[in-house]
N, C-alpha and C positions, 0 to 999 in steps of 0.2 A: 790286844787282838791282831790277827796277819787278815789280809786281806780274803786270803780262803776261805779261812776261816766265816769270815761276818759274808760270805757269797750263800755256805752251806746254810747259813739261818736263813727261816721261815716265819710271817706272819703267827703263823700257825705253832709253833718253836715259843712262841714269842707270847702268847696267848698259853702255848700251857705253860710255861712261864709264872706270867701272871695267876693263875689259879691258884700254884702251888703255895701259896702267902699271900699275907697282905706286904700291898708293900712298903709298911712302916717299917717292915723287918727287911730289906732291902737297902744298901745306903745308896750315896751317890752317885757312886763310880757304876756300882750297876743297873742299875736304873738308866743312866746314859749307854749303858752302851744297848739297852732293850733297847730305848728311844731309836738309837741313833741304827741299829738291823730293820728294827720296825719297820720305820717312815723313816727313810734316807733323804728328805727331802720336800722342798711345798708340792701339797699334789703327788704325791707317789704313795698312797695306801694299798699298799701289797695286800692286802685281804679281802677276796671275792665275797662283801657287803653288801648293803644293798645298791646301791648305788653303780657300785660296779657289777650287782648282778642281774639288777634291772634295767644294763648299759651292754651286758653281754646278751640279757633276756630280747633287747631291742635289734641283737645283731643276726636273732636266731631267727627271727620271723621274720626278715627282712626289713626294716626302719631305718636302722643303722647301716653304715660299713663298718667291715670288720678291723679291728683294731679299736672302737668306740669305747669296750669295756677294760680293756687293758693296758693303753699308753699312758706314760704318766700328766696331768697337764702341763708339766714344765716343759717337755722332749719338743724339739723339733720335729717329731713327727706329730704331732699332737695338731701343729698346726696346719702343717701340711692334708690334715684328714680333714680337717676344717675345709678346704678350697676343696677339694675331691668333692664332700659332700656339698658345697655349696654349687660344685658344678651336673652335680649326676641332681637335684634338683631343678634346677634351672630342666635339664634335662628330661626332669621325667613331667614335669610342669608341659615343658612340646609338646609332650605325644599325650597328654594328659590322664598319666595314669593317678590315679588318686591314692591314698593313704588307707582305703578302704580296698583296695585293690590289691595289696600286697600282701597288709595285716587279714586273712582268709581264717577261716576256723580249722583247714589244711593248713596252712602257715604260725599258727599257733600251738597244734598239736606236736608238728616236726619241734616248735620249739622246745618246746614244756620235754619230750624224749631226751634231746638234746642236755638241757641244762640241769634234769633232773640225779643223776646222779650224781653231780657234782654240790649241788644247791640245796636240793632238796625240804634243809629246815625253813628258809628265805620262804618259799615258792606257797603263796595262801591256795588250798585247794580250792578246783576249780571242776567243773562239770561240760564236759563235751560229748553233746547227743545223750545216749541213750546208757553212758558212761558215769558212776560217779568218780 
């Protein structure tokens, strides 16, 4: 398989392939290829599943910095983000800004509006005010 064809594969393609038949029907080469495309390294879940979607929700609410839900665990950008997040926490502490000042009902409404289109199946039903 060429590098360009590998880059065109998405985790959803792997999920679709997995649903097409029992893994027992696949040979080892097919399973190895699927694994290499779907999860190319440590901490690199390419799917928008529970952990990534909760991190993205935290970003949308304002409790996490951009990239928190999408930077793979082993990338240098993850370490840079952690350092910046620590500096931001100290800045907020000095300004006496608490999580409840950020995570307001309006912030949650905004987060739901931003995340709902791509992650609706994983978001629990919530009630905001008079809306079910």
